[in-house]
C-alpha positions in Angstrom: -120.9 64.2 93.0 -120.5 65.1 96.6 -119.0 61.6 97.3 -116.6 62.1 94.4 -115.5 65.5 95.7 -115.0 64.1 99.1 -113.0 61.2 97.7 -110.8 63.7 95.7 -110.2 65.8 98.8 -109.3 62.7 100.9 -107.0 61.4 98.2 -105.3 64.8 97.8 -104.8 65.1 101.6 -103.3 61.6 101.7 -100.9 62.3 98.9 -99.8 65.5 100.6 -99.3 63.6 103.8 -97.2 60.9 102.0 -95.1 63.6 100.3 -94.5 65.4 103.5 -93.6 62.2 105.3 -91.2 61.3 102.5 -89.6 64.7 102.5 -89.1 64.5 106.2 -87.6 61.0 105.9 -85.3 62.3 103.2 -84.2 65.2 105.3 -83.7 62.9 108.3 -81.7 60.4 106.2 -79.7 63.2 104.7 -79.0 64.7 108.1 -78.0 61.3 109.4 -75.7 60.7 106.5 -74.1 64.2 106.8 -73.5 63.5 110.6 -71.9 60.2 109.9 -69.6 61.7 107.2 -68.6 64.5 109.5 -67.8 62.0 112.3 -65.8 59.7 109.9 -63.8 62.7 108.6 -62.8 63.6 112.2 -61.4 60.2 113.3 -58.2 58.8 111.9 -57.1 55.2 112.5 -53.5 54.1 112.5 -51.6 50.9 113.3 -48.5 48.9 112.8 -46.9 45.5 113.6 -43.3 44.5 113.9 -42.1 41.0 114.3 -39.3 38.7 113.1 -36.6 36.3 114.2 -33.4 36.7 116.2 -30.2 34.6 116.5 -27.7 35.4 119.2 -24.3 34.1 120.3 -22.9 35.1 123.7 -20.4 33.4 126.0 -20.3 30.3 123.8 -24.1 29.8 123.9 -26.5 30.1 121.0 -30.2 31.2 121.1 -32.8 31.6 118.4 -36.4 32.7 118.5 -39.3 34.1 116.6 -40.9 37.1 118.3 -43.6 39.7 117.9 -42.2 43.0 119.2 -45.0 45.4 118.8 -48.6 45.5 117.6 -49.9 49.0 118.0 -53.2 50.6 117.1 -54.3 54.2 117.8 -57.1 56.5 117.0 -56.9 60.2 116.7 -60.2 62.2 117.0 -60.3 65.8 115.8 -63.1 67.1 118.0 -62.8 70.7 116.8 -60.2 72.5 114.7 -58.3 73.2 117.9 -59.2 70.2 120.2 -58.2 66.6 119.6 -57.8 63.3 121.5 -55.6 60.3 121.0 -55.7 56.7 122.3 -52.9 54.2 121.7 -52.8 50.5 122.7 -50.0 47.9 122.2 -51.7 44.5 121.8 -48.4 42.8 122.8 -48.1 44.9 125.9 -50.3 47.6 127.6 -52.1 50.9 126.9 -49.3 53.2 125.7 -50.8 56.7 125.3 -54.0 58.6 125.9 -54.0 62.4 125.8 -55.9 65.4 124.7 -54.4 68.5 122.8 -55.9 72.0 122.7 -54.4 74.7 120.5 -54.6 78.0 122.3 -53.1 80.2 119.6 -54.5 81.0 116.1 -51.3 79.5 114.6 -49.1 76.6 115.9 -47.3 78.7 118.5 -49.0 77.3 121.6 -50.7 74.0 122.3 -51.4 72.3 125.6 -51.3 68.5 126.1 -52.6 66.6 129.1 -52.5 62.8 129.6 -50.0 60.0 129.0 -47.5 60.4 126.2 -43.8 60.1 125.2 -41.5 62.4 127.1 -39.5 64.9 125.0 -36.1 63.8 126.3 -33.5 63.1 123.6 -33.9 63.3 119.8 -34.9 59.6 119.3 -37.4 59.0 122.1 -40.4 60.9 120.6 -39.9 59.1 117.2 -41.9 56.0 116.3 -40.1 52.7 116.0 -41.4 52.6 112.4 -39.1 55.5 111.6 -35.9 54.1 113.2 -33.2 52.4 111.3 -32.2 49.8 113.9 -34.4 46.8 114.6 -33.7 47.1 118.3 -34.8 50.7 117.9 -33.1 53.2 120.1 -29.5 53.7 121.2 -28.4 52.3 124.6 -28.2 55.8 126.1 -31.7 56.8 124.9 -33.2 53.5 126.1 -31.6 53.9 129.6 -32.0 57.6 130.1 -35.5 58.1 128.8 -37.0 55.1 130.6 -37.6 52.9 127.6 -36.6 49.8 129.6 -32.9 49.1 130.6 -32.9 51.1 133.9 -34.0 48.8 136.7 -34.7 51.7 139.0 -37.5 53.0 136.8 -38.5 49.8 135.0 -39.9 49.3 131.5 -41.9 52.5 130.8 -41.5 52.7 127.0 -40.2 56.3 127.2 -43.7 57.5 128.3 -45.1 59.2 131.4 -48.2 61.0 132.8 -48.2 64.8 132.8 -48.8 68.1 131.2 -47.0 69.7 128.3 -47.0 73.0 126.3 -45.4 73.1 122.9 -45.4 75.0 119.7 -43.6 76.2 116.5 -42.5 79.7 115.5 -40.5 81.3 112.7 -42.3 79.4 110.0 -41.5 76.1 111.6 -37.8 76.7 112.1 -38.0 76.9 115.9 -39.9 74.4 118.0 -40.1 74.2 121.8 -41.7 71.9 124.4 -42.0 72.2 128.2 -43.3 69.3 130.2 -44.2 68.6 133.9 -44.3 64.8 134.4 -44.9 62.4 137.3 -41.5 60.7 136.5 -42.8 57.3 137.4 -43.8 55.9 134.0 -47.0 54.7 132.2 -50.3 53.8 134.0 -48.8 54.6 137.4 -49.3 57.1 140.2 -46.2 59.1 141.2 -44.0 57.4 143.8 -43.1 60.7 145.5 -44.4 64.2 145.7 -41.7 65.6 143.4 -42.4 66.3 139.7 -40.0 66.0 136.7 -39.4 69.0 134.4 -38.4 68.4 130.8 -37.4 71.0 128.2 -36.9 70.5 124.5 -35.7 72.9 121.8 -35.4 72.2 118.1 -33.9 74.6 115.5 -34.0 74.0 111.7 -31.4 76.5 110.2 -31.5 75.1 106.7 -33.6 72.6 104.8 -33.1 69.0 106.0 -31.1 69.9 109.1 -32.6 69.8 112.6 -30.6 70.7 115.8 -32.1 69.3 119.0 -31.2 70.0 122.7 -33.2 68.5 125.7 -32.9 68.4 129.4 -34.6 67.0 132.5 -34.6 67.8 136.2 -36.4 65.6 138.7 -36.4 62.9 141.4 -36.9 59.2 140.8 -38.5 56.7 143.1 -36.7 53.3 142.8 -38.9 50.3 142.1 -36.0 47.8 142.1 -32.3 47.5 142.9 -29.8 48.2 140.1 -26.4 46.8 139.2 -25.6 50.2 137.7 -26.5 52.1 140.9 -25.7 49.9 143.9 -26.1 52.8 146.4 -29.8 53.3 145.6 -32.3 50.8 147.2 -35.9 50.0 146.5 -38.2 52.7 147.7 -35.5 55.4 147.7 -36.1 58.8 146.2 -33.1 60.0 144.3 -31.9 62.8 142.0 -32.6 62.0 138.3 -31.3 64.6 135.9 -30.4 64.4 132.1 -29.3 66.5 129.2 -28.7 65.8 125.5 -27.5 67.5 122.3 -28.1 66.1 118.9 -28.8 66.6 115.2 -30.7 65.0 112.3 -30.0 65.5 108.6 -32.1 64.2 105.8 -31.4 64.4 102.0 -31.9 62.3 98.9 -28.4 61.0 99.2 -28.4 59.9 102.9 -30.1 60.3 106.3 -28.1 60.6 109.5 -28.7 61.5 113.1 -26.5 61.5 116.2 -26.5 62.7 119.8 -24.5 63.1 123.0 -26.3 62.3 126.3 -25.5 62.5 130.0 -27.4 61.5 133.1 -27.2 61.6 136.9 -28.9 59.1 139.1 -28.2 59.8 142.8 -24.4 60.1 142.9 -23.8 57.9 139.7 -23.1 59.6 136.4 -23.6 58.1 132.9 -22.8 59.3 129.5 -23.0 58.1 125.9 -23.2 58.9 122.2 -24.4 57.4 119.0 -24.4 58.0 115.2 -26.9 56.2 113.0 -27.6 56.5 109.3 -29.1 55.1 106.1 -28.0 55.4 102.5 -30.5 54.6 99.7 -29.0 52.2 97.0 -30.2 53.9 93.8 -33.9 53.6 93.0 -34.2 50.1 94.4 -36.0 51.1 97.6 -33.2 49.3 99.5 -31.2 51.2 102.2 -27.8 50.4 103.6 -28.1 50.9 107.4 -25.3 51.5 109.9 -24.9 52.6 113.5 -22.3 53.0 116.2 -23.4 53.4 119.8 -21.4 53.9 123.1 -22.8 54.2 126.6 -21.2 54.1 130.1 -23.8 53.2 132.6 -21.8 54.4 135.6 -18.6 56.4 134.9 -17.3 55.7 138.5 -17.5 51.9 137.9 -16.3 52.1 134.3 -19.4 50.3 132.9 -18.8 50.7 129.2 -21.0 49.2 126.5 -20.2 49.5 122.7 -22.6 48.5 120.0 -22.3 48.4 116.2 -25.1 47.6 113.6 -24.9 46.9 109.9 -27.6 45.8 107.6 -30.2 46.3 104.8 -33.8 47.3 104.7 -36.3 47.1 101.8 -39.4 49.3 101.6 -41.7 47.1 99.7 -44.9 49.3 100.1 -45.3 52.7 101.7 -44.1 52.5 105.3 -43.9 48.7 105.1 -40.4 47.1 105.1 -38.3 44.1 105.8 -35.0 44.4 107.6 -31.9 42.3 108.1 -29.1 43.4 110.5 -26.0 42.2 112.3 -25.6 43.6 115.8 -22.4 43.5 117.8 -22.2 44.4 121.5 -18.8 44.5 123.2 -17.8 42.5 126.3 -19.1 44.0 129.5 -17.3 44.8 132.7 -18.5 46.4 135.9 -15.9 48.0 138.3 -13.2 46.4 136.3 -14.7 42.9 136.8 -15.7 40.8 133.8 -19.5 40.2 133.5 -20.0 38.7 130.0 -18.3 38.4 126.7 -19.2 39.9 123.3 -22.7 39.5 122.0 -23.2 38.7 118.3 -26.7 38.8 116.9 -28.5 38.5 113.5 -31.9 40.0 113.4 -34.6 39.9 110.8 -37.9 41.9 111.0 -41.0 42.7 109.0 -42.9 45.9 109.5 -46.5 46.5 108.4 -48.0 49.9 108.9 -51.1 51.7 107.7 -51.5 55.5 107.7 
């Protein structure tokens, strides 16, 4: 009997130990699962790719090529309800963005951003290429003045820079502001001088669908190359680099249109330009008719005019995925009254795949 009672006690103790261990394992597994779910809910993954084919005819010569323009992937981590971090890489180029945001106010009135990101100059520059109507993306003025690539003094910087920004929204989202202090040198680079660039941006939405945008920049550039547009500035020179813009954007079911006027000063050279771009949906077919006119004078003293016109179609076959076909005309180019090259005719086709 004693042995039996001892056996019963030992069995009961073992059973209790197994149950306790199982419960602990269940709690650990549940805790681990909850932690993983929480982590997954705080990280968002995004990406897109754009590629296609171009045919060009200029000065009696033809050229045709397939090309991959962009393959971007980015992750946005929501660390807390106020603090987030973003990292973006272009697999056909370089690291594009990495910054952290911290919201100081209870509402959206005040947020601080530190890192590398798109500068707020112009209406178009902060927008993603996936939202632009033109295959070659931004207007000539925006591309040049914001540092997207056509200004040899600054080089190809994709409209991005290193710095600090404060921004926010008030009046139920009708008013948005942004103030930035930037290196002024571009992406993945230390500043070439001790001066900083200051950028201000103000947006106002008076009625549904309409957005009025004004931006400005004051700073000093550090030339990394010589430029046909600014022959007085040499490599290594520090020079005045100021800009200002005024534009609008209107969206409705019937059509979308945006336009802007821009001016810039680089050293003693002045530049100015304007554009108007729009898209009209063709019924319920998910096909848009796209058109744009673009003018930019790289140096008003040298009379360096460039005109561009675009006409084409785009088909949204799934979500933010589309195929585009466009004809692009660029006028003959002169510098200081001297002929540089003739008109440029191009036919462009592109496919865009995007998730999130």
